[in-house]
C-alpha positions in Angstrom: -3.9 -11.5 13.4 -0.3 -10.4 13.0 0.5 -11.2 9.4 1.2 -7.7 8.2 1.4 -6.9 4.5 3.5 -4.6 2.4 2.2 -2.3 -0.3 4.5 -0.8 -3.0 4.1 2.6 -4.7 3.9 2.0 -8.4 5.4 5.4 -9.1 8.6 5.3 -7.0 8.8 1.9 -5.3 8.3 3.2 -1.7 7.1 0.3 0.5 4.3 0.9 3.1 4.8 -1.8 5.7 1.7 -2.3 7.9 3.9 -3.4 10.8 5.9 -0.1 10.6 3.2 2.3 9.5 4.2 5.8 8.7 4.4 7.6 12.1 6.1 10.6 10.6 3.0 11.2 8.6 0.4 10.3 11.2 0.0 6.6 10.5 0.8 4.5 13.6 2.7 1.3 13.4 0.4 -1.7 13.0 -2.1 0.3 10.9 -3.7 -2.0 8.3 -3.7 -0.7 4.7 -7.5 -0.4 4.6 -7.3 1.8 7.7 -4.8 4.3 6.2 -6.7 7.5 5.3 -7.4 8.2 1.7 -5.7 11.6 2.2 -2.4 9.9 3.0 0.2 10.2 0.2 3.5 8.5 -0.5 6.1 10.2 1.6 8.7 9.8 -1.1 6.9 11.0 -4.3 3.5 12.3 -3.2 1.5 9.6 -5.1 -2.0 8.8 -3.8 -2.9 5.7 -1.9 -4.5 4.4 -5.1 -1.0 4.2 -6.7 0.0 1.4 -4.3 -0.3 -2.3 -4.9 0.1 -5.3 -2.6 3.7 -6.4 -2.8 2.7 -10.0 -3.4 1.0 -9.0 -6.6 4.1 -7.7 -8.2 6.7 -10.2 -7.0 5.5 -13.0 -9.3 
């Protein structure tokens, strides 16, 4: 399964790309959204994981 998804911060617009992860903040490339720890926060604005939505859900 290689169809990675992207999640967008509803506060600042930062995009979490599963393919890229967030290695600077301890999330390895290829980490699925459901496997990102709940303690992880948006690297741009500090919003919680709960403030992110699937990119597909907002592009319509």
